[in-house]
PDB file with SEQRES, HELIX, SHEET and CRYST1 records, atoms N, CA, C and O in Angstrom:
SEQRES   1 A   90  MET LYS TYR GLY LEU GLY ILE ASP ALA GLY GLY THR TYR          
SEQRES   2 A   90  THR ASP ALA VAL ILE VAL ASP LEU GLU SER GLY LYS VAL          
SEQRES   3 A   90  ILE ASP SER ASN LYS GLN LEU THR THR TYR PRO ASN ILE          
SEQRES   4 A   90  LEU THR GLY ILE GLU LYS SER ILE ASP GLY ILE LEU PRO          
SEQRES   5 A   90  SER PHE LEU GLU GLU ILE ALA VAL ILE SER VAL SER THR          
SEQRES   6 A   90  THR LEU ALA THR ASN THR VAL LEU GLU GLY THR GLY TYR          
SEQRES   7 A   90  PRO VAL ALA LEU ILE LEU ILE GLY GLU HIS GLY THR              
HELIX    1 AA1 ILE A   39  ASP A   48  1                                  10    
HELIX    2 AA2 PRO A   52  LEU A   55  1                                   4    
HELIX    3 AA3 LEU A   67  GLU A   74  1                                   8    
SHEET    1 AA1 4 VAL A  26  LEU A  33  0                                        
SHEET    2 AA1 4 TYR A  13  ASP A  20 -1                                        
SHEET    3 AA1 4 TYR A   3  ALA A   9 -1                                        
SHEET    4 AA1 4 ILE A  58  THR A  65  1                                        
CRYST1    1.000    1.000    1.000  90.00  90.00  90.00 P 1           1          
ATOM      1  N   MET A   1      46.265  58.275 148.916  1.00  0.00           N  
ATOM      2  CA  MET A   1      45.712  58.809 150.177  1.00  0.00           C  
ATOM      3  C   MET A   1      46.840  58.819 151.175  1.00  0.00           C  
ATOM      4  O   MET A   1      47.665  57.905 151.209  1.00  0.00           O  
ATOM      5  N   LYS A   2      46.873  59.844 151.978  1.00  0.00           N  
ATOM      6  CA  LYS A   2      47.921  59.975 153.017  1.00  0.00           C  
ATOM      7  C   LYS A   2      47.320  59.781 154.435  1.00  0.00           C  
ATOM      8  O   LYS A   2      46.211  60.217 154.745  1.00  0.00           O  
ATOM      9  N   TYR A   3      48.115  59.114 155.248  1.00  0.00           N  
ATOM     10  CA  TYR A   3      47.633  58.802 156.584  1.00  0.00           C  
ATOM     11  C   TYR A   3      48.617  59.396 157.608  1.00  0.00           C  
ATOM     12  O   TYR A   3      49.768  59.703 157.298  1.00  0.00           O  
ATOM     13  N   GLY A   4      48.098  59.546 158.862  1.00  0.00           N  
ATOM     14  CA  GLY A   4      48.894  59.890 160.017  1.00  0.00           C  
ATOM     15  C   GLY A   4      48.881  58.665 160.950  1.00  0.00           C  
ATOM     16  O   GLY A   4      47.908  57.927 161.106  1.00  0.00           O  
ATOM     17  N   LEU A   5      50.092  58.536 161.560  1.00  0.00           N  
ATOM     18  CA  LEU A   5      50.271  57.440 162.519  1.00  0.00           C  
ATOM     19  C   LEU A   5      50.381  58.099 163.860  1.00  0.00           C  
ATOM     20  O   LEU A   5      51.295  58.897 164.067  1.00  0.00           O  
ATOM     21  N   GLY A   6      49.508  57.811 164.771  1.00  0.00           N  
ATOM     22  CA  GLY A   6      49.590  58.281 166.172  1.00  0.00           C  
ATOM     23  C   GLY A   6      49.956  57.199 167.120  1.00  0.00           C  
ATOM     24  O   GLY A   6      49.421  56.094 167.028  1.00  0.00           O  
ATOM     25  N   ILE A   7      50.795  57.453 167.978  1.00  0.00           N  
ATOM     26  CA  ILE A   7      51.252  56.385 169.013  1.00  0.00           C  
ATOM     27  C   ILE A   7      51.204  57.105 170.367  1.00  0.00           C  
ATOM     28  O   ILE A   7      51.695  58.221 170.539  1.00  0.00           O  
ATOM     29  N   ASP A   8      50.580  56.391 171.320  1.00  0.00           N  
ATOM     30  CA  ASP A   8      50.462  56.847 172.690  1.00  0.00           C  
ATOM     31  C   ASP A   8      50.961  55.795 173.630  1.00  0.00           C  
ATOM     32  O   ASP A   8      50.285  54.779 173.795  1.00  0.00           O  
ATOM     33  N   ALA A   9      52.098  55.964 174.258  1.00  0.00           N  
ATOM     34  CA  ALA A   9      52.628  54.979 175.211  1.00  0.00           C  
ATOM     35  C   ALA A   9      52.167  55.431 176.549  1.00  0.00           C  
ATOM     36  O   ALA A   9      52.722  56.365 177.127  1.00  0.00           O  
ATOM     37  N   GLY A  10      51.133  54.764 177.063  1.00  0.00           N  
ATOM     38  CA  GLY A  10      50.525  55.143 178.319  1.00  0.00           C  
ATOM     39  C   GLY A  10      50.992  54.278 179.508  1.00  0.00           C  
ATOM     40  O   GLY A  10      51.834  53.398 179.330  1.00  0.00           O  
ATOM     41  N   GLY A  11      50.476  54.512 180.667  1.00  0.00           N  
ATOM     42  CA  GLY A  11      50.934  53.780 181.818  1.00  0.00           C  
ATOM     43  C   GLY A  11      50.570  52.339 181.754  1.00  0.00           C  
ATOM     44  O   GLY A  11      51.303  51.533 182.328  1.00  0.00           O  
ATOM     45  N   THR A  12      49.453  51.908 181.078  1.00  0.00           N  
ATOM     46  CA  THR A  12      49.120  50.525 181.026  1.00  0.00           C  
ATOM     47  C   THR A  12      49.174  50.017 179.574  1.00  0.00           C  
ATOM     48  O   THR A  12      49.660  48.914 179.325  1.00  0.00           O  
ATOM     49  N   TYR A  13      48.674  50.821 178.613  1.00  0.00           N  
ATOM     50  CA  TYR A  13      48.576  50.344 177.236  1.00  0.00           C  
ATOM     51  C   TYR A  13      49.336  51.290 176.272  1.00  0.00           C  
ATOM     52  O   TYR A  13      49.447  52.485 176.544  1.00  0.00           O  
ATOM     53  N   THR A  14      49.802  50.809 175.263  1.00  0.00           N  
ATOM     54  CA  THR A  14      50.381  51.569 174.152  1.00  0.00           C  
ATOM     55  C   THR A  14      49.444  51.426 172.955  1.00  0.00           C  
ATOM     56  O   THR A  14      49.151  50.306 172.536  1.00  0.00           O  
ATOM     57  N   ASP A  15      48.972  52.534 172.403  1.00  0.00           N  
ATOM     58  CA  ASP A  15      47.997  52.515 171.331  1.00  0.00           C  
ATOM     59  C   ASP A  15      48.664  53.106 170.035  1.00  0.00           C  
ATOM     60  O   ASP A  15      49.450  54.051 170.091  1.00  0.00           O  
ATOM     61  N   ALA A  16      48.312  52.510 168.910  1.00  0.00           N  
ATOM     62  CA  ALA A  16      48.709  53.015 167.632  1.00  0.00           C  
ATOM     63  C   ALA A  16      47.464  53.195 166.813  1.00  0.00           C  
ATOM     64  O   ALA A  16      46.626  52.294 166.760  1.00  0.00           O  
ATOM     65  N   VAL A  17      47.316  54.335 166.172  1.00  0.00           N  
ATOM     66  CA  VAL A  17      46.114  54.580 165.279  1.00  0.00           C  
ATOM     67  C   VAL A  17      46.556  55.108 163.968  1.00  0.00           C  
ATOM     68  O   VAL A  17      47.563  55.810 163.881  1.00  0.00           O  
ATOM     69  N   ILE A  18      45.809  54.780 162.919  1.00  0.00           N  
ATOM     70  CA  ILE A  18      46.004  55.319 161.617  1.00  0.00           C  
ATOM     71  C   ILE A  18      44.845  56.238 161.353  1.00  0.00           C  
ATOM     72  O   ILE A  18      43.692  55.831 161.492  1.00  0.00           O  
ATOM     73  N   VAL A  19      45.132  57.534 160.955  1.00  0.00           N  
ATOM     74  CA  VAL A  19      44.045  58.458 160.743  1.00  0.00           C  
ATOM     75  C   VAL A  19      44.185  58.892 159.258  1.00  0.00           C  
ATOM     76  O   VAL A  19      45.275  59.178 158.763  1.00  0.00           O  
ATOM     77  N   ASP A  20      43.028  58.922 158.593  1.00  0.00           N  
ATOM     78  CA  ASP A  20      42.958  59.464 157.208  1.00  0.00           C  
ATOM     79  C   ASP A  20      43.123  61.009 157.336  1.00  0.00           C  
ATOM     80  O   ASP A  20      42.247  61.653 157.912  1.00  0.00           O  
ATOM     81  N   LEU A  21      44.183  61.597 156.832  1.00  0.00           N  
ATOM     82  CA  LEU A  21      44.437  63.007 157.019  1.00  0.00           C  
ATOM     83  C   LEU A  21      43.443  63.891 156.326  1.00  0.00           C  
ATOM     84  O   LEU A  21      43.332  65.063 156.686  1.00  0.00           O  
ATOM     85  N   GLU A  22      42.687  63.382 155.319  1.00  0.00           N  
ATOM     86  CA  GLU A  22      41.724  64.203 154.625  1.00  0.00           C  
ATOM     87  C   GLU A  22      40.371  64.279 155.390  1.00  0.00           C  
ATOM     88  O   GLU A  22      39.784  65.357 155.480  1.00  0.00           O  
ATOM     89  N   SER A  23      39.889  63.175 155.924  1.00  0.00           N  
ATOM     90  CA  SER A  23      38.648  63.071 156.570  1.00  0.00           C  
ATOM     91  C   SER A  23      38.797  63.216 158.118  1.00  0.00           C  
ATOM     92  O   SER A  23      37.866  63.644 158.800  1.00  0.00           O  
ATOM     93  N   GLY A  24      39.971  62.854 158.637  1.00  0.00           N  
ATOM     94  CA  GLY A  24      40.152  62.889 160.096  1.00  0.00           C  
ATOM     95  C   GLY A  24      39.633  61.619 160.765  1.00  0.00           C  
ATOM     96  O   GLY A  24      39.588  61.541 161.993  1.00  0.00           O  
ATOM     97  N   LYS A  25      39.244  60.631 159.975  1.00  0.00           N  
ATOM     98  CA  LYS A  25      38.668  59.427 160.554  1.00  0.00           C  
ATOM     99  C   LYS A  25      39.754  58.422 160.874  1.00  0.00           C  
ATOM    100  O   LYS A  25      40.728  58.270 160.136  1.00  0.00           O  
ATOM    101  N   VAL A  26      39.557  57.711 162.042  1.00  0.00           N  
ATOM    102  CA  VAL A  26      40.450  56.634 162.400  1.00  0.00           C  
ATOM    103  C   VAL A  26      40.089  55.420 161.566  1.00  0.00           C  
ATOM    104  O   VAL A  26      38.938  54.984 161.561  1.00  0.00           O  
ATOM    105  N   ILE A  27      41.088  54.864 160.849  1.00  0.00           N  
ATOM    106  CA  ILE A  27      40.730  53.811 159.966  1.00  0.00           C  
ATOM    107  C   ILE A  27      41.377  52.478 160.342  1.00  0.00           C  
ATOM    108  O   ILE A  27      41.028  51.440 159.779  1.00  0.00           O  
ATOM    109  N   ASP A  28      42.349  52.503 161.323  1.00  0.00           N  
ATOM    110  CA  ASP A  28      42.878  51.251 161.875  1.00  0.00           C  
ATOM    111  C   ASP A  28      43.498  51.620 163.209  1.00  0.00           C  
ATOM    112  O   ASP A  28      43.938  52.753 163.398  1.00  0.00           O  
ATOM    113  N   SER A  29      43.535  50.658 164.148  1.00  0.00           N  
ATOM    114  CA  SER A  29      44.112  50.839 165.428  1.00  0.00           C  
ATOM    115  C   SER A  29      44.555  49.590 166.031  1.00  0.00           C  
ATOM    116  O   SER A  29      44.079  48.523 165.642  1.00  0.00           O  
ATOM    117  N   ASN A  30      45.540  49.651 167.066  1.00  0.00           N  
ATOM    118  CA  ASN A  30      45.916  48.450 167.739  1.00  0.00           C  
ATOM    119  C   ASN A  30      46.325  48.893 169.153  1.00  0.00           C  
ATOM    120  O   ASN A  30      46.832  49.999 169.340  1.00  0.00           O  
ATOM    121  N   LYS A  31      46.112  48.064 170.091  1.00  0.00           N  
ATOM    122  CA  LYS A  31      46.394  48.281 171.512  1.00  0.00           C  
ATOM    123  C   LYS A  31      47.205  47.101 172.021  1.00  0.00           C  
ATOM    124  O   LYS A  31      46.873  45.931 171.834  1.00  0.00           O  
ATOM    125  N   GLN A  32      48.345  47.512 172.711  1.00  0.00           N  
ATOM    126  CA  GLN A  32      49.239  46.527 173.294  1.00  0.00           C  
ATOM    127  C   GLN A  32      49.591  47.024 174.691  1.00  0.00           C  
ATOM    128  O   GLN A  32      49.486  48.210 175.003  1.00  0.00           O  
ATOM    129  N   LEU A  33      50.026  46.041 175.545  1.00  0.00           N  
ATOM    130  CA  LEU A  33      50.451  46.461 176.874  1.00  0.00           C  
ATOM    131  C   LEU A  33      51.722  47.258 176.725  1.00  0.00           C  
ATOM    132  O   LEU A  33      52.555  46.983 175.862  1.00  0.00           O  
ATOM    133  N   THR A  34      51.859  48.267 177.595  1.00  0.00           N  
ATOM    134  CA  THR A  34      53.091  49.032 177.645  1.00  0.00           C  
ATOM    135  C   THR A  34      54.127  48.216 178.354  1.00  0.00           C  
ATOM    136  O   THR A  34      53.831  47.592 179.373  1.00  0.00           O  
ATOM    137  N   THR A  35      55.328  48.204 177.848  1.00  0.00           N  
ATOM    138  CA  THR A  35      56.368  47.327 178.303  1.00  0.00           C  
ATOM    139  C   THR A  35      57.432  48.153 179.096  1.00  0.00           C  
ATOM    140  O   THR A  35      57.945  49.170 178.629  1.00  0.00           O  
ATOM    141  N   TYR A  36      57.724  47.648 180.313  1.00  0.00           N  
ATOM    142  CA  TYR A  36      58.694  48.286 181.142  1.00  0.00           C  
ATOM    143  C   TYR A  36      59.870  47.371 181.302  1.00  0.00           C  
ATOM    144  O   TYR A  36      59.643  46.162 181.358  1.00  0.00           O  
ATOM    145  N   PRO A  37      61.136  47.823 181.385  1.00  0.00           N  
ATOM    146  CA  PRO A  37      61.488  49.164 181.267  1.00  0.00           C  
ATOM    147  C   PRO A  37      61.684  49.689 179.841  1.00  0.00           C  
ATOM    148  O   PRO A  37      61.936  50.874 179.621  1.00  0.00           O  
ATOM    149  N   ASN A  38      61.561  48.768 178.882  1.00  0.00           N  
ATOM    150  CA  ASN A  38      61.840  49.173 177.454  1.00  0.00           C  
ATOM    151  C   ASN A  38      60.519  49.389 176.797  1.00  0.00           C  
ATOM    152  O   ASN A  38      59.896  48.451 176.300  1.00  0.00           O  
ATOM    153  N   ILE A  39      60.081  50.638 176.790  1.00  0.00           N  
ATOM    154  CA  ILE A  39      58.770  50.922 176.135  1.00  0.00           C  
ATOM    155  C   ILE A  39      58.744  50.738 174.616  1.00  0.00           C  
ATOM    156  O   ILE A  39      57.695  50.600 173.986  1.00  0.00           O  
ATOM    157  N   LEU A  40      59.999  50.744 174.054  1.00  0.00           N  
ATOM    158  CA  LEU A  40      60.033  50.550 172.595  1.00  0.00           C  
ATOM    159  C   LEU A  40      59.401  49.205 172.118  1.00  0.00           C  
ATOM    160  O   LEU A  40      58.869  49.122 171.011  1.00  0.00           O  
ATOM    161  N   THR A  41      59.469  48.220 172.931  1.00  0.00           N  
ATOM    162  CA  THR A  41      58.913  46.910 172.613  1.00  0.00           C  
ATOM    163  C   THR A  41      57.402  47.030 172.462  1.00  0.00           C  
ATOM    164  O   THR A  41      56.839  46.510 171.499  1.00  0.00           O  
ATOM    165  N   GLY A  42      56.735  47.705 173.395  1.00  0.00           N  
ATOM    166  CA  GLY A  42      55.260  47.942 173.311  1.00  0.00           C  
ATOM    167  C   GLY A  42      54.911  48.775 172.122  1.00  0.00           C  
ATOM    168  O   GLY A  42      53.889  48.527 171.482  1.00  0.00           O  
ATOM    169  N   ILE A  43      55.722  49.765 171.791  1.00  0.00           N  
ATOM    170  CA  ILE A  43      55.477  50.598 170.576  1.00  0.00           C  
ATOM    171  C   ILE A  43      55.536  49.777 169.328  1.00  0.00           C  
ATOM    172  O   ILE A  43      54.665  49.848 168.461  1.00  0.00           O  
ATOM    173  N   GLU A  44      56.593  48.987 169.253  1.00  0.00           N  
ATOM    174  CA  GLU A  44      56.799  48.133 168.099  1.00  0.00           C  
ATOM    175  C   GLU A  44      55.678  47.113 167.891  1.00  0.00           C  
ATOM    176  O   GLU A  44      55.281  46.857 166.754  1.00  0.00           O  
ATOM    177  N   LYS A  45      55.164  46.530 168.977  1.00  0.00           N  
ATOM    178  CA  LYS A  45      54.019  45.608 168.905  1.00  0.00           C  
ATOM    179  C   LYS A  45      52.812  46.319 168.536  1.00  0.00           C  
ATOM    180  O   LYS A  45      52.021  45.780 167.762  1.00  0.00           O  
ATOM    181  N   SER A  46      52.578  47.518 169.025  1.00  0.00           N  
ATOM    182  CA  SER A  46      51.333  48.226 168.597  1.00  0.00           C  
ATOM    183  C   SER A  46      51.427  48.542 167.065  1.00  0.00           C  
ATOM    184  O   SER A  46      50.441  48.366 166.350  1.00  0.00           O  
ATOM    185  N   ILE A  47      52.531  48.976 166.596  1.00  0.00           N  
ATOM    186  CA  ILE A  47      52.646  49.193 165.158  1.00  0.00           C  
ATOM    187  C   ILE A  47      52.555  47.937 164.363  1.00  0.00           C  
ATOM    188  O   ILE A  47      52.019  47.969 163.255  1.00  0.00           O  
ATOM    189  N   ASP A  48      53.053  46.808 164.865  1.00  0.00           N  
ATOM    190  CA  ASP A  48      52.983  45.568 164.109  1.00  0.00           C  
ATOM    191  C   ASP A  48      51.517  45.110 163.955  1.00  0.00           C  
ATOM    192  O   ASP A  48      51.207  44.352 163.037  1.00  0.00           O  
ATOM    193  N   GLY A  49      50.615  45.565 164.846  1.00  0.00           N  
ATOM    194  CA  GLY A  49      49.201  45.174 164.596  1.00  0.00           C  
ATOM    195  C   GLY A  49      48.395  46.031 163.693  1.00  0.00           C  
ATOM    196  O   GLY A  49      47.185  45.844 163.567  1.00  0.00           O  
ATOM    197  N   ILE A  50      49.065  47.011 163.028  1.00  0.00           N  
ATOM    198  CA  ILE A  50      48.408  47.863 162.056  1.00  0.00           C  
ATOM    199  C   ILE A  50      48.569  47.192 160.630  1.00  0.00           C  
ATOM    200  O   ILE A  50      49.603  46.585 160.348  1.00  0.00           O  
ATOM    201  N   LEU A  51      47.602  47.308 159.812  1.00  0.00           N  
ATOM    202  CA  LEU A  51      47.687  46.729 158.453  1.00  0.00           C  
ATOM    203  C   LEU A  51      48.890  47.386 157.735  1.00  0.00           C  
ATOM    204  O   LEU A  51      48.986  48.612 157.678  1.00  0.00           O  
ATOM    205  N   PRO A  52      49.814  46.550 157.184  1.00  0.00           N  
ATOM    206  CA  PRO A  52      50.943  47.041 156.573  1.00  0.00           C  
ATOM    207  C   PRO A  52      50.689  47.973 155.349  1.00  0.00           C  
ATOM    208  O   PRO A  52      51.527  48.826 155.057  1.00  0.00           O  
ATOM    209  N   SER A  53      49.586  47.824 154.658  1.00  0.00           N  
ATOM    210  CA  SER A  53      49.302  48.671 153.539  1.00  0.00           C  
ATOM    211  C   SER A  53      49.132  50.148 153.951  1.00  0.00           C  
ATOM    212  O   SER A  53      49.452  51.067 153.198  1.00  0.00           O  
ATOM    213  N   PHE A  54      48.626  50.329 155.154  1.00  0.00           N  
ATOM    214  CA  PHE A  54      48.446  51.748 155.633  1.00  0.00           C  
ATOM    215  C   PHE A  54      49.792  52.343 155.939  1.00  0.00           C  
ATOM    216  O   PHE A  54      50.026  53.517 155.654  1.00  0.00           O  
ATOM    217  N   LEU A  55      50.714  51.539 156.532  1.00  0.00           N  
ATOM    218  CA  LEU A  55      52.001  52.022 156.935  1.00  0.00           C  
ATOM    219  C   LEU A  55      52.798  52.552 155.740  1.00  0.00           C  
ATOM    220  O   LEU A  55      53.635  53.440 155.903  1.00  0.00           O  
ATOM    221  N   GLU A  56      52.551  52.025 154.562  1.00  0.00           N  
ATOM    222  CA  GLU A  56      53.286  52.463 153.383  1.00  0.00           C  
ATOM    223  C   GLU A  56      52.896  53.891 152.935  1.00  0.00           C  
ATOM    224  O   GLU A  56      53.631  54.519 152.174  1.00  0.00           O  
ATOM    225  N   GLU A  57      51.761  54.393 153.399  1.00  0.00           N  
ATOM    226  CA  GLU A  57      51.265  55.694 153.031  1.00  0.00           C  
ATOM    227  C   GLU A  57      51.313  56.712 154.125  1.00  0.00           C  
ATOM    228  O   GLU A  57      50.587  57.704 154.061  1.00  0.00           O  
ATOM    229  N   ILE A  58      52.140  56.518 155.137  1.00  0.00           N  
ATOM    230  CA  ILE A  58      52.270  57.427 156.304  1.00  0.00           C  
ATOM    231  C   ILE A  58      52.884  58.740 155.857  1.00  0.00           C  
ATOM    232  O   ILE A  58      53.929  58.731 155.207  1.00  0.00           O  
ATOM    233  N   ALA A  59      52.262  59.882 156.187  1.00  0.00           N  
ATOM    234  CA  ALA A  59      52.794  61.178 155.880  1.00  0.00           C  
ATOM    235  C   ALA A  59      53.293  61.889 157.116  1.00  0.00           C  
ATOM    236  O   ALA A  59      54.185  62.732 157.023  1.00  0.00           O  
ATOM    237  N   VAL A  60      52.748  61.575 158.252  1.00  0.00           N  
ATOM    238  CA  VAL A  60      53.139  62.259 159.464  1.00  0.00           C  
ATOM    239  C   VAL A  60      52.964  61.262 160.683  1.00  0.00           C  
ATOM    240  O   VAL A  60      52.021  60.471 160.727  1.00  0.00           O  
ATOM    241  N   ILE A  61      53.887  61.346 161.625  1.00  0.00           N  
ATOM    242  CA  ILE A  61      53.856  60.537 162.839  1.00  0.00           C  
ATOM    243  C   ILE A  61      53.889  61.327 164.037  1.00  0.00           C  
ATOM    244  O   ILE A  61      54.699  62.247 164.138  1.00  0.00           O  
ATOM    245  N   SER A  62      53.030  61.032 165.007  1.00  0.00           N  
ATOM    246  CA  SER A  62      52.978  61.754 166.274  1.00  0.00           C  
ATOM    247  C   SER A  62      53.083  60.732 167.404  1.00  0.00           C  
ATOM    248  O   SER A  62      52.317  59.770 167.463  1.00  0.00           O  
ATOM    249  N   VAL A  63      54.030  60.953 168.284  1.00  0.00           N  
ATOM    250  CA  VAL A  63      54.285  60.045 169.438  1.00  0.00           C  
ATOM    251  C   VAL A  63      54.028  60.892 170.743  1.00  0.00           C  
ATOM    252  O   VAL A  63      54.525  62.009 170.886  1.00  0.00           O  
ATOM    253  N   SER A  64      53.282  60.336 171.618  1.00  0.00           N  
ATOM    254  CA  SER A  64      53.012  60.956 172.976  1.00  0.00           C  
ATOM    255  C   SER A  64      53.096  59.917 174.050  1.00  0.00           C  
ATOM    256  O   SER A  64      52.959  58.718 173.808  1.00  0.00           O  
ATOM    257  N   THR A  65      53.320  60.395 175.216  1.00  0.00           N  
ATOM    258  CA  THR A  65      53.351  59.492 176.364  1.00  0.00           C  
ATOM    259  C   THR A  65      52.856  60.199 177.628  1.00  0.00           C  
ATOM    260  O   THR A  65      53.062  61.398 177.814  1.00  0.00           O  
ATOM    261  N   THR A  66      52.219  59.442 178.460  1.00  0.00           N  
ATOM    262  CA  THR A  66      51.870  59.955 179.822  1.00  0.00           C  
ATOM    263  C   THR A  66      52.864  59.491 180.862  1.00  0.00           C  
ATOM    264  O   THR A  66      52.741  59.819 182.043  1.00  0.00           O  
ATOM    265  N   LEU A  67      53.878  58.705 180.409  1.00  0.00           N  
ATOM    266  CA  LEU A  67      54.757  58.067 181.382  1.00  0.00           C  
ATOM    267  C   LEU A  67      55.525  59.161 182.145  1.00  0.00           C  
ATOM    268  O   LEU A  67      55.653  59.054 183.364  1.00  0.00           O  
ATOM    269  N   ALA A  68      56.014  60.151 181.515  1.00  0.00           N  
ATOM    270  CA  ALA A  68      56.781  61.138 182.272  1.00  0.00           C  
ATOM    271  C   ALA A  68      55.882  61.905 183.223  1.00  0.00           C  
ATOM    272  O   ALA A  68      56.281  62.200 184.349  1.00  0.00           O  
ATOM    273  N   THR A  69      54.660  62.236 182.782  1.00  0.00           N  
ATOM    274  CA  THR A  69      53.655  62.932 183.634  1.00  0.00           C  
ATOM    275  C   THR A  69      53.373  62.094 184.858  1.00  0.00           C  
ATOM    276  O   THR A  69      53.391  62.567 185.994  1.00  0.00           O  
ATOM    277  N   ASN A  70      53.114  60.841 184.585  1.00  0.00           N  
ATOM    278  CA  ASN A  70      52.782  59.932 185.708  1.00  0.00           C  
ATOM    279  C   ASN A  70      53.925  59.807 186.728  1.00  0.00           C  
ATOM    280  O   ASN A  70      53.681  59.753 187.934  1.00  0.00           O  
ATOM    281  N   THR A  71      55.137  59.763 186.254  1.00  0.00           N  
ATOM    282  CA  THR A  71      56.319  59.671 187.104  1.00  0.00           C  
ATOM    283  C   THR A  71      56.390  60.879 188.028  1.00  0.00           C  
ATOM    284  O   THR A  71      56.663  60.732 189.219  1.00  0.00           O  
ATOM    285  N   VAL A  72      56.140  62.117 187.471  1.00  0.00           N  
ATOM    286  CA  VAL A  72      56.236  63.279 188.225  1.00  0.00           C  
ATOM    287  C   VAL A  72      55.090  63.304 189.281  1.00  0.00           C  
ATOM    288  O   VAL A  72      55.311  63.611 190.453  1.00  0.00           O  
ATOM    289  N   LEU A  73      53.879  62.975 188.824  1.00  0.00           N  
ATOM    290  CA  LEU A  73      52.700  62.973 189.775  1.00  0.00           C  
ATOM    291  C   LEU A  73      52.769  61.967 190.871  1.00  0.00           C  
ATOM    292  O   LEU A  73      52.316  62.199 191.992  1.00  0.00           O  
ATOM    293  N   GLU A  74      53.374  60.780 190.515  1.00  0.00           N  
ATOM    294  CA  GLU A  74      53.497  59.705 191.480  1.00  0.00           C  
ATOM    295  C   GLU A  74      54.735  59.848 192.437  1.00  0.00           C  
ATOM    296  O   GLU A  74      54.855  59.189 193.469  1.00  0.00           O  
ATOM    297  N   GLY A  75      55.604  60.735 192.010  1.00  0.00           N  
ATOM    298  CA  GLY A  75      56.875  60.949 192.804  1.00  0.00           C  
ATOM    299  C   GLY A  75      57.805  59.762 192.750  1.00  0.00           C  
ATOM    300  O   GLY A  75      58.551  59.505 193.695  1.00  0.00           O  
ATOM    301  N   THR A  76      57.761  58.995 191.586  1.00  0.00           N  
ATOM    302  CA  THR A  76      58.605  57.806 191.541  1.00  0.00           C  
ATOM    303  C   THR A  76      59.844  58.075 190.676  1.00  0.00           C  
ATOM    304  O   THR A  76      60.642  57.161 190.468  1.00  0.00           O  
ATOM    305  N   GLY A  77      60.021  59.257 190.184  1.00  0.00           N  
ATOM    306  CA  GLY A  77      61.218  59.531 189.364  1.00  0.00           C  
ATOM    307  C   GLY A  77      62.158  60.520 190.068  1.00  0.00           C  
ATOM    308  O   GLY A  77      62.049  60.760 191.270  1.00  0.00           O  
ATOM    309  N   TYR A  78      63.045  61.061 189.314  1.00  0.00           N  
ATOM    310  CA  TYR A  78      63.959  62.095 189.774  1.00  0.00           C  
ATOM    311  C   TYR A  78      63.250  63.458 189.930  1.00  0.00           C  
ATOM    312  O   TYR A  78      62.258  63.723 189.251  1.00  0.00           O  
ATOM    313  N   PRO A  79      63.774  64.330 190.839  1.00  0.00           N  
ATOM    314  CA  PRO A  79      63.208  65.629 190.917  1.00  0.00           C  
ATOM    315  C   PRO A  79      63.292  66.392 189.554  1.00  0.00           C  
ATOM    316  O   PRO A  79      64.254  66.223 188.805  1.00  0.00           O  
ATOM    317  N   VAL A  80      62.299  67.205 189.261  1.00  0.00           N  
ATOM    318  CA  VAL A  80      62.268  67.904 188.036  1.00  0.00           C  
ATOM    319  C   VAL A  80      62.016  69.414 188.340  1.00  0.00           C  
ATOM    320  O   VAL A  80      61.577  69.764 189.436  1.00  0.00           O  
ATOM    321  N   ALA A  81      62.301  70.291 187.352  1.00  0.00           N  
ATOM    322  CA  ALA A  81      62.153  71.657 187.489  1.00  0.00           C  
ATOM    323  C   ALA A  81      61.890  72.234 186.039  1.00  0.00           C  
ATOM    324  O   ALA A  81      62.266  71.645 185.025  1.00  0.00           O  
ATOM    325  N   LEU A  82      61.248  73.375 186.030  1.00  0.00           N  
ATOM    326  CA  LEU A  82      60.974  74.077 184.782  1.00  0.00           C  
ATOM    327  C   LEU A  82      61.664  75.436 184.891  1.00  0.00           C  
ATOM    328  O   LEU A  82      61.395  76.207 185.812  1.00  0.00           O  
ATOM    329  N   ILE A  83      62.528  75.713 183.971  1.00  0.00           N  
ATOM    330  CA  ILE A  83      63.203  76.948 183.951  1.00  0.00           C  
ATOM    331  C   ILE A  83      62.752  77.775 182.755  1.00  0.00           C  
ATOM    332  O   ILE A  83      62.893  77.312 181.623  1.00  0.00           O  
ATOM    333  N   LEU A  84      62.224  78.958 182.948  1.00  0.00           N  
ATOM    334  CA  LEU A  84      61.757  79.832 181.883  1.00  0.00           C  
ATOM    335  C   LEU A  84      62.635  81.051 181.770  1.00  0.00           C  
ATOM    336  O   LEU A  84      62.951  81.684 182.777  1.00  0.00           O  
ATOM    337  N   ILE A  85      63.013  81.374 180.630  1.00  0.00           N  
ATOM    338  CA  ILE A  85      63.874  82.564 180.410  1.00  0.00           C  
ATOM    339  C   ILE A  85      63.095  83.609 179.547  1.00  0.00           C  
ATOM    340  O   ILE A  85      62.510  83.252 178.525  1.00  0.00           O  
ATOM    341  N   GLY A  86      63.097  84.804 179.942  1.00  0.00           N  
ATOM    342  CA  GLY A  86      62.357  85.805 179.309  1.00  0.00           C  
ATOM    343  C   GLY A  86      61.052  86.163 179.996  1.00  0.00           C  
ATOM    344  O   GLY A  86      60.828  85.776 181.143  1.00  0.00           O  
ATOM    345  N   GLU A  87      60.151  86.930 179.276  1.00  0.00           N  
ATOM    346  CA  GLU A  87      58.968  87.244 179.929  1.00  0.00           C  
ATOM    347  C   GLU A  87      57.835  86.235 179.631  1.00  0.00           C  
ATOM    348  O   GLU A  87      57.574  85.894 178.477  1.00  0.00           O  
ATOM    349  N   HIS A  88      57.201  85.790 180.664  1.00  0.00           N  
ATOM    350  CA  HIS A  88      56.117  84.778 180.555  1.00  0.00           C  
ATOM    351  C   HIS A  88      55.026  85.152 181.542  1.00  0.00           C  
ATOM    352  O   HIS A  88      55.256  85.332 182.738  1.00  0.00           O  
ATOM    353  N   GLY A  89      53.828  85.259 180.985  1.00  0.00           N  
ATOM    354  CA  GLY A  89      52.615  85.493 181.823  1.00  0.00           C  
ATOM    355  C   GLY A  89      52.330  84.366 182.758  1.00  0.00           C  
ATOM    356  O   GLY A  89      52.583  83.208 182.425  1.00  0.00           O  
ATOM    357  N   THR A  90      51.809  84.667 183.929  1.00  0.00           N  
ATOM    358  CA  THR A  90      51.519  83.565 184.805  1.00  0.00           C  
ATOM    359  C   THR A  90      50.044  83.370 184.977  1.00  0.00           C  
ATOM    360  O   THR A  90      49.621  82.466 185.697  1.00  0.00           O  
TER     361      THR A  90                                                      
END                                                                             
């Protein structure tokens, strides 16, 4: 059986989930506090809480974060811009 590992490093918590790729069901999960300024620690802790037998069968990994979005919305980071080249509908 093949599994997917999903990781979301959020503003407060970092979640790791194991999903059965055939059925789409979540079969294991773990939640840890997001760690600042080194978010890797929270990611590692969230993965450490997953049963190791599932980790041996990982076929795909997806990592997401809301930290960059939060920084832009809260105005606590550096100024950002989006540059588009070519034709793009608005």
